[in-house]
N, C-alpha and C positions, 0 to 999 in steps of 0.2 A: 563531758563536753556538751556545749549548748546544742550543737547540731545533732548529736546522738539523742538528747532528750527530746528535741523537736521531732525527730523521726519516730521515736517510740510512741508519741502522742497520735501519730497519723493513724494507727490501727484502730483507735477508738472512734474514728469518724465513720459515718455511713457514706456510701458513695454518693456524691452530689451530681447535679445535672452537668456541671462544667466538666468534671472528670469523665462522666459517662459519654459526653460529646467527643471528648478527645479519644477515648477508647473506640468509639464508633467510627472516628475518622480512619482508624487502621482497619476496621472491619469492612468499611464501605466499598473498597476496591474488589472485595470478594463476596459481595452481598448475594449474588446469584448462587454461589457455592454454599453460602450459609442457608439460603432459602431451601435449596435442594436437600441439604443435610437435615434440616429440620423436618422437611417433608418425609424423608426416609425414617426419621425417628417416630413420627406420628404413625407411619405405616407399621413399624415394628411394634409400637404400643397397641395398635388396633389388632394386630395378629395375636398378641399375647392375651388380649381381652377375649378374642374369639375362641381361643382354645378351650377354657372351662365351659363356655356356652355349648360347644359341640359335644363335650363330654356329657353335659346335662341332657342334650337331645338324644344321645346314644342310649343313656340309661333309661330315660322316661319313655322313649318311643320305640326302642328296640330290645334292650336287655330285659327290663322289667316285664313287658308284655310278651317276651320271647318271640319277637317278630324279627326274623332273619332277613326278610326281603328288604333290601335297601341298606342293611346294616354295613355291608362292605363299602358302600358308597360314602357313608359317613366316616368310616375308618380311613379311607383313601383321602377324603377331604381333610381330615385331621392331620394325616401325614404330610399333605401338601402345604398346609398352614405352617407346620414345623419347618419344612424345607424352605419355604419362602422367607420365614422369619430368620433362618440361618443366613441365606443369601443377602437379604436386605441389610441385616445387622453387620455383615462383613463390609459391604460398601459404605454403610453409614459410619462405622468406626474408622475406616480408612480415610474417608472424606473429612471427618471431624478432625483427625490428627493432621491431615494436610492443611486444613484451614488454620489450625493453631500454629503450625510450623511456618507457614507463609507469613502470618502476622508477626510472629516472633522474629523472623528474618528481617522484616521491614523495620521493626522497632529497634532491633540491635544496631542496624545500619544507621538509623537516625541518631541514636545516642552516640555512636562512635564518631559520626561526622560532626555532631554538635560539640563533643568534647574537644575536637581539633580546633574549633573556633574560639575556645576559651583562653583567656590570658593566663600567664603563669601564676597570677595571684589566686586564681581559682584552685589550682593544684596545691598552693600553699596551705589552703584551708580545707581541702578534701583529700584525705589519705587515699593512696592507690587502691588499698583493699576495699574501701567503701565504693569507689567508682567501679571496680571489678564486680562487686556484688550487684550493682545496678544493671550492668550489662549482661550478667550471667544469671544469678539466682533470681533476681526480681523479674526479669523477662521470662524466665522459665515458669515462675509462679503464675504470671498472666497467661501463659500458654496452657497451664493446667486448668485455669478458670474457663478459658475459651473451649478447650477440647473435652474437659470432664465436668465443667460446671454449667455455664450459661446455656450452651447448645443442648446438652442432655437434659437440662432443666425443663425444656419444652415437653420432651417425651415423658418425664416423670409427672408433670402436672396433668398432661393429657391422660396418662394411665390412671391417676388417682380419680380425676373427674369421670372418666369413662366407667371405671369400676363402680363408683358410687351411683351413677345413673342406672347401670344394669342391675345392681343389687336392689335399688329402690323399686325399679320396675318389676323385678321378679317377686319380691315380697317386702312391702313397706315396713311392717312391724319387725320382721327379722333383721332388716337393714338397720333400723333404729337401735335395736339391741346390740348389734355388732359395733355400731359407731359410738355407743355409750361410753366406751373405754377411752375415747380420744381425749377427754379432758385430762386424764392421767398423763397421756403422751404430751399434751400441750404444756403441762406444768414441768415435766422432765426436760422438754426442749428449751423452755425459757431459762431454766437453771443452767443447763448445758451451754447455751449461747453466752450467758454472762461470764461463765468461768473460762470458756475457750477464748473469748475476746481478749481477756487480760493475758493469758499465757502466750497467745500468738504475738502480742505486742513485745513481750519479753524475748521470745525466741528470735524474732527478726533483729532485735538489737544485739543479741548474743552472737549470731552468725556473722553479722557485720564486724563485730569486734574480733572474731576468730580470723576472718579473711584479712583484716588490716594487720593483725599481729603476724600472720603467716607471711604476708608480703614483706613486712619489715624484717623478719627473722631470716628469710631466705636471701633477701638482698644483702643483709649484713652478715652472712654466714662466715666470711673470712674474719671479721672482727670477733665474732663469737668464738671461733676456734683459737685465734691468736691469744685472746685474753681468758680462755678457759671458762666461758660463760655457759657451757652446756647445761650444767645442773640448774643454774638460775633460769635459763631460757625454758628448760623443761618444766620447771615449777610454775613459771608464769603461764605457759601454754596449758599446763594441766589445770590451772585454776580457771582459765577461760573455757576450756573444754568441759570441766566439771559443771560450771554454771549453765552451759548450754545443755548438757545431759539432764541436769535436774529440771530445767525449764521444759525440756521436751517430754520428760517422763510425766510431768504434771498433765500435759495434753493427752498422753497415752492413757493416764489414769481416768481422765474424764470420758474419753472414748470407750474405755474398758467398762465403765459403769453405764454409760448411756446405751450402748448397743444391746447389752443383756436386758435393759429396761424395755427397749423396743420389742425385743423377742418376748419378754414376759407379758407385755400388753397384748401383743399379737396372739400369744397362747391363751390369754384370758378371753380374748374376743372369740377365738375358735371354741373354747369351752362353753361360752354363752350360746354360740350358735348351735353346738351339739345339744346343749341342755334344752333350749327353747325349740330349736328346729326339729330335734329328735322327737320331742313330744308331739309336735305338729304332724310329723310323719306317721307316728303310731296312731294318731286320731284320724289320719286320712285327709288332713287339711293341706298338707304340703307333700310334694312328691320327693322321692329319694334323690332324684337327679338334681333338683334345685338345692337340696341340702349339701350335696357333694360340691356343686358349683359355688355355693356360698363359702365353703371351707377353702376351696382353691382361690376364690377371689380375695378373701381376707388375707391369705398369705401373700398374694401378689400386691395387695393394697398397702401393706406395711413395708414391703421392700423398697419402693420409691420414697417412702417417708424417711426410712433409714438413710437412703442415698441423699435426700435433701439435707439432712443434718450434716453429712459429710461434706456436701457441696457448700454448706454454710461456712464451714471451716476454710475451704478453699477460697471462698469469696472474701472472707475476712483478710486472709493473707494477700489476696489479689488487690484489695482496696489499698492496703498499706503499700504494696509494691508499686502500684500505679501512681500513687501520690508521690512516692520517692522518685520514680522515673520522670514524671512530668515536672517535678521540682527542678530536676537537672535540665530538661528540655526547655523549660520556661526561663531559666537563668540566662539573661541577656549578656552577651560578651561586653565587658566594660571597655574594651579596646577594639574598635572597628574601623574599617575603611570609610572615608567620607563619601557622601552621596555622589559627588561629582569630583573624583580624584584628578590630580594633575598627571598628565602623561609623563612617564619616566622611562622613555625608550633609551635615552643616552644620558648618563650621569658623568659629570667631570670629577666629582669627589670633593668639592669644597664643603667643609663642615664648620659650623659655628654654634657654640653653646652661649646663650645670652641670659644671664641672671637666672640660672637653673636651680630650682629647689625641688628636692625629691624625697619622699618618705614611703616606705612600704606599708606602714601603719600610722594612720592619723597624722599627727604633727611631729612624729619622732623622725626628724629629717636625717638622712644619711648623706645627702649632698646639699650643700648650702652656698647659694650664690656663686655657682660655677660659671666662669667666663673663660673661653679660649676659642681660637679659630685655627683652621688648617686650610691651606690651599691644595689644589690637586697635586698629588705626588709627594706631599710632605709626610713626615712621620713624627709621631709624638708618643711619649711614654708616660704612664702614670705610675708613681711609686708611693709607697707608704706602708704603714703597719697594717696587719690584718684588721678588717673592720673599718678602715679609713674611707671606704666608699669606691674603691677602684673598680670592682666588678660591676657595680651599679651603672657605671658609665656605659658599658656594653649593653646592659639590660634596657636602658632607656633609649639608647641610640637605635636599637632594633624595634623599639616600641613593644617589648615584652611587658613593660609597665609604662604608664604615662606619668609625666611630671606634674607637680601641683602648681608650680610657678615658672615663669620664664619661657624661653623658646629654644628649640633645637632646629637649626636650619641645615638643609642639604642642598647645595647649589643655590643658596639664597631663598629656598622655599621651606616653609615649616614642614617637618616630617609628618605631621598630622594631616597634611593635604595630599599626601601620596596614598595610593592603595597599599595595604599591608604587604601583599604579595610582590608588588613592584619595588617597594622599599627594601624588603629583605632579599630580593633577587640580586640587588646591586651591592649587598654587603656580605662579605664572606667572614665566617667566624671559626676560629679554632679554639674550642672550649677547653677549659681546664680538665674536665672529666670527659675523656673521649668516649663517646657511645657508638658502638658498632652493633649492627643488627645481625640476626641470624641470616645467613645467605653467603653468596660468593663475595670475594674481594672486589670484583668488578662492579657488582650491584651496590656494594657499600660505598664505593667512590662516587658513582653516578646517582645513587639514591633512587634507583628505579626510573630515572628520566630516559625514555627511549631516544630522545633527540641527541643525546650524548653518545657518540660511537665508541667502540672499544679502542680505536686508535687514539681518540682524544683522551681517554682514561690512561692509556699507556704513556702518552706524552706528558700528562700531568704527573704521573708517578715518577717518570724519569726526571722531571723538573725539580721535584722535591726529594730526589734520591731514594725513593721507595722501590723503584723498579728492580734493583739488584736483589733485595731480600725476597721480593715476590717471585722472581724467576727461580729462586732456590726451592720454593714450595712444590710439592708433588704435582698439584694441578694448576700451579701458577695463578693467573687471574680468576680461574674458575674454582679456586680452593674455597671450600665451605669453612667458615670460621666459627660457626655455632654462636650461641648466645653470648653477646657482649665481647666477642673476639677473644675468648679465653685462651685460644691456642697461640696467640701472638703476645710478644713482649710489650711492655709499656711503651717503649721507644717506637716499635713497629706500628702500634696502634696510632701513635701521634703522627707518624709519617703519612699514614693513610688518611688521617684527619686533614693534614695539609693538602694532600692530593685532592681530597673531597672539596676543600674550599677553592682550590685553584681551577678545577675542571669547570666550575661554573663561571670563571673569569670575572670576579667582582671588581668594581672600581674602588671599593673601600674594603680594607681588610682589618679585622679585629683579631688580635692575638693575645691569649693569656699566657704569659711567659711561665706561669707555674706549670704549664703543660710540659715543659722541658726540664723539670726539676728532678725527675726520677729516672733518668736515663744515663747510660754510660757515655764516656767522653767521645767515643767514636761516632755514635748516633747523634749526639748533641752537635758535633761538628758538621754532620750532614744536614741537620735541621737548620743550623745557623747559616750554612752556605745557601740552602734553599730560601730561607727567609730574606737574605740580602737580595737575591734575584727577584723575589716576589715584590718586595717593597720598592724596587726601582721604579715601577710604573704605577703604583697605587698609593692612595692616601691610607696611611697605616696608623692604627692606634694599638699600642702594646700595653698590656697590664703587666708591669714588670715585677718580678720577684727577685731575680738575681741581677744585680745592677751591672755586672760585667757584660751582660748581653745587650745593653742599650747605649753603649758609648757613642755610637755613630748616628743616633736618631737626631732629627732636627731640633727637637724641643723635649724637655723633661719637665713634668709638673709633679710637685710633691704634695700629696694629700695627707691631711691630718684631721680626724674627726669631721670629715665631710667638707672641709674647706681647702682651697689651694693656698698653700703658705709660701711656696717657692716656685720660681719658673727659671728656665735657662737651659743651656747646653751642659753636657757632662762636665766639661772643664770649668765653665763659669760657676757652676754650683759647687764644685770642689773648692774653688778659690774663695767662694763666699763663706765657707766653713760653717754652714748652717745644718739643718736637719739631714739633707742629702749627704753632706760630708760625713756626718756621724754614722748614717746608715752604711755608707760605703766602707768606712774604716772598720765598722763592726763585722761586716761580711768578709772583708779582706783578712781580718785577724782570725776569723773562724776557718777560712780556707788555708791560712798559714799554719 
């Protein structure tokens, strides 16, 4: 897929100024915390550097000359340094993680809020698994960069610089000999960086593919079970999992080779120090304490270098993650409220479609030159074969998608002139696929709106004939229905969806009749009874599947390949003996 290939290329980029500025915008609110954390890091590094120096002083000034006076003081001072390092490191690590978690919290919230602003076309192009990866894995990667990468980088650099300065000040020649092996480390680091860069690119692509497939497989688990696709699904996931394993093992291999190289170079540096420094000690040119200090310093010198290499890997992942995150955050919603929206406090419900053309992709129009109008309180039904464009009517009336040509008017005003929240507040929708959230039935009906009282919810449930089955549940309206309402039947979920639409008291009601196609006759009768009461005071558009349910609507429009081919009432269309007549006879024969 094009998007996946574009994402994989992101890892090859170095972090640019623009991306750095965006990241800094998340750090800025916590800059004092960052400064204090870096200060603690520098203190920790300074204490680590001080340790070998105190050992050198103890050897040269007390142990070698066998001078005990003051020796206890130097030992106590050394113990105090270790204790201070422990305490400061504790606070430094805690504050570093706190900084990362706060930034990660802010970023997750921004992504989640931004996703809510995006139109449905955004989700058509971006799989759920990919979006989940952005909110979870990619944000976590940035947290690792902040908590284990950039912040601790200051301490590592200070440590390296401090050790080099002290070693050079203690003995310039011995320091040059110790640093002579750095050219080997530089070559190894350059090769390591080039290899890891490529593997991290592949890894990010593979984990995104795994997340997308997992989301799809879990969402479609019923279909997998019904059609016995367990084996095929396992093979497909095994292939994705194997690809990720192989990609990650390559990274492990490079790290497994690089770290021993760092250790080898460090050992070589120690050997050179012992060879040259030992000779200097024998000749009396160098003290034994300086030699011991050099050995300790060179061990401490290569440790942050090894850390920097690991941080490079974290940084590479973080660059790619930040690019992907900001790519979402910078995606402007294609459907927005106008700068100065029309007030929509009271809607009568007059609807007009004027020369409406609509396509989901390019010029592949699913609705072509659609014209119809409804006055307040009227009802209309759209019928037609699957793919004729019926559901698209609901999508564009709610501005889930925008039309390419024509106008849609609500009370004589173009729907693009209303604020999106105002427009959708006055339009109630009972979708074909009833989605219920984890939580109580009460919260599923009022969708977390605290202004809707439990009494209003109960009245709405009674109105759509849902109250009776809710009362039979163990906890009634407080009954937890878990994810997607699995404990409820299809018909019960549809009754709750009707109650949800009614409790918000919309002036316009959109109903997908397919939503009543999988229920028993008893519940269907309850829904039809509720629907008649609801339609009495509202402008209603029904996307009809079963023609027997729309006999009493004011107007029926027959769609075929995106065009309106027939208009009229149920009886007039039957008399015309056109498409509607054929559809009705076909369904009648099936029922018979």
